[in-house]
C-alpha positions in Angstrom: 70.3 96.0 94.6 72.4 92.9 95.5 75.6 94.9 95.1 74.2 97.6 97.4 73.4 95.1 100.1 76.9 93.4 99.7 78.6 96.9 99.9 76.8 97.8 103.1 77.5 94.3 104.7 81.2 94.3 103.9 81.8 97.9 104.9 80.0 97.5 108.3 81.7 94.1 108.8 85.2 95.4 108.0 84.8 98.5 110.2 83.4 96.4 113.1 86.3 94.0 112.9 88.8 96.8 112.9 87.1 98.6 115.9 87.2 95.3 117.9 90.9 94.9 116.9 91.7 98.3 118.2 90.0 97.5 121.5 92.1 94.3 121.7 95.3 96.2 121.0 94.5 98.8 123.7 93.9 96.0 126.3 97.0 94.0 125.2 99.5 96.4 123.6 101.8 94.1 121.6 102.9 94.0 117.9 100.9 90.7 117.5 97.7 92.6 118.4 98.3 95.4 115.9 94.8 96.3 114.5 95.9 96.1 110.9 97.4 92.6 111.4 94.5 91.2 113.5 91.7 92.6 111.3 93.5 91.4 108.1 93.9 87.9 109.5 90.2 87.8 110.7 88.9 89.0 107.4 91.0 86.5 105.5 89.9 83.6 107.7 86.2 84.6 107.3 86.5 84.8 103.5 88.3 81.4 103.3 85.7 79.7 105.6 82.7 81.2 103.9 84.4 80.8 100.4 83.6 84.4 99.5 85.8 85.4 96.5 88.1 88.4 96.9 86.3 90.2 94.1 83.0 89.9 95.9 84.4 91.3 99.1 85.9 94.2 97.2 82.4 95.3 96.2 82.3 96.9 99.6 86.0 96.9 100.4 86.8 99.3 97.5 84.9 102.1 99.2 87.1 101.7 102.3 90.1 101.7 99.9 89.0 105.1 98.5 89.4 106.5 102.0 93.1 105.7 102.2 93.9 108.8 100.3 92.1 111.2 102.7 93.5 109.3 105.6 97.1 109.9 104.4 96.3 113.6 103.9 95.0 113.8 107.5 98.6 113.0 108.6 99.5 116.6 107.5 98.2 117.9 110.8 101.2 116.9 113.0 103.4 118.2 110.2 101.9 121.6 110.6 102.3 121.5 114.4 106.0 120.6 114.1 106.8 122.7 111.0 109.7 124.7 112.6 111.6 121.6 113.6 111.0 120.0 110.2 112.5 123.1 108.5 115.5 122.8 110.9 116.1 119.2 110.0 115.1 119.5 106.3 118.3 118.3 104.7 118.9 115.2 106.8 115.2 114.2 106.5 115.3 114.5 102.7 118.7 112.9 102.2 117.9 110.0 104.6 114.6 109.4 102.8 116.1 109.5 99.3 118.8 107.0 100.4 116.2 104.8 102.1 113.9 104.7 99.1 116.7 103.9 96.7 118.1 101.1 98.8 114.6 99.8 99.5 113.9 99.4 95.7 117.3 98.2 94.7 117.8 95.6 97.5 114.3 94.3 96.8 115.1 93.8 93.0 118.5 92.3 93.6 117.4 89.8 96.3 114.3 88.8 94.3 116.5 88.1 91.2 119.0 86.1 93.2 116.1 84.0 94.5 114.9 83.7 90.9 111.5 85.1 91.8 108.9 85.5 89.0 109.1 89.0 87.4 105.5 89.7 88.1 106.1 89.2 91.8 109.2 91.4 91.7 107.2 94.2 90.0 104.5 93.8 92.7 107.1 93.8 95.4 109.1 96.9 94.4 106.8 99.6 95.8 106.2 97.7 99.1 107.5 100.4 101.3 105.2 103.3 100.3 101.6 103.9 101.3 99.0 101.7 99.5 97.4 104.3 97.1 100.9 105.2 95.7 102.1 101.6 95.7 99.1 100.5 93.6 99.7 103.2 91.1 103.4 102.4 90.8 102.5 98.7 90.4 100.1 99.5 87.5 102.8 101.5 85.8 105.6 98.8 86.0 103.2 95.9 85.3 102.8 94.2 88.7 99.8 92.6 90.3 97.8 95.0 92.4 96.4 92.4 94.9 100.0 91.2 95.6 101.2 94.7 96.1 98.5 95.4 98.7 99.7 92.3 100.7 103.3 93.3 100.4 102.6 96.8 101.6 100.8 95.5 104.7 103.6 93.0 105.4 106.2 95.8 105.1 104.3 98.0 107.5 103.7 95.3 110.1 107.2 93.9 109.9 108.5 97.5 110.5 106.4 97.7 113.7 107.6 94.3 114.8 111.3 95.0 114.2 111.4 98.7 115.1 112.6 98.3 118.7 115.1 95.5 117.9 116.7 97.4 115.0 116.9 100.7 116.8 118.5 99.0 119.8 120.9 96.8 117.7 121.9 99.6 115.3 122.0 102.1 118.2 119.7 104.6 116.4 118.9 107.0 119.1 118.3 110.3 117.4 114.6 111.1 116.7 115.4 112.0 113.0 117.0 108.7 112.3 114.2 106.8 114.0 111.4 108.8 112.2 113.0 108.7 108.8 113.8 105.0 109.1 110.3 103.9 110.0 108.6 106.2 107.6 110.8 105.2 104.6 110.5 101.5 105.4 107.0 101.0 106.9 105.0 103.9 105.5 101.7 104.8 107.2 101.4 101.7 109.4 104.9 102.3 110.9 104.4 106.1 111.2 101.0 105.7 112.9 102.5 103.3 115.4 105.4 105.7 116.1 102.9 108.6 116.7 101.5 106.5 119.6 105.0 106.2 121.1 106.6 109.6 120.3 104.7 112.3 118.5 107.9 113.9 117.0 109.2 110.5 115.7 105.8 109.8 114.2 105.7 113.2 112.6 109.1 112.7 111.0 108.0 109.3 109.9 105.0 110.9 108.1 107.3 113.4 106.3 109.6 110.5 105.2 106.6 108.5 104.1 105.3 111.3 101.9 108.8 112.1 100.4 109.5 108.4 99.9 106.2 108.0 98.0 107.2 110.7 95.6 110.8 109.3 95.1 109.6 105.7 94.7 107.0 106.7 92.1 109.8 108.2 90.0 112.7 105.8 90.8 110.8 102.5 90.6 109.8 102.6 86.9 113.3 103.9 86.0 115.2 101.2 87.9 112.9 98.4 86.7 113.3 99.5 83.1 117.1 99.6 83.5 117.5 96.2 85.2 114.9 94.3 83.2 
């Protein structure tokens, strides 16, 4: 009975915070008011102040976590709408995503080793650029810490939204394929969803890159980790 009450409280509380965060973002559209960022900070502060353990919060939070899979699948709709253009750009999309996934994993491992980061953190960091459900499964396979991976995935998504405009301008990435593949490969669902609000085609391409990247990372990550470590 207690678990049921906690589940309801944490589900309603989390959803309410996210809805309010979206309203804030609509009123002041800025990367700092990104709903995922604001709601995450608010929930963390509430848990710290009230001294509620993470495990207790996840009694309700895990039910929201289960919805991540269907939410990602729902992104297939814009893919269907733009299917002809996706077929036209099939080769550059796939090649760009493969290169992006490989560099994302390898650069992460090399930098972490140079900084002498603990191996558990490295394993948790490797799948940071793919959507959470896939990242968690990859982390379980290679021996990382799931809770750390969840944080790294959110950080990768939010940082992609923050740096999107600056990087595109600095690197002179103007073509919609380059923009979409770049954001989808590096910032998964958070970056792709943000791109959808700016440019539907860019966001659609980002969704394709996110899906392809998830498949590639799930195969490459265990292989590279086993070879390097």
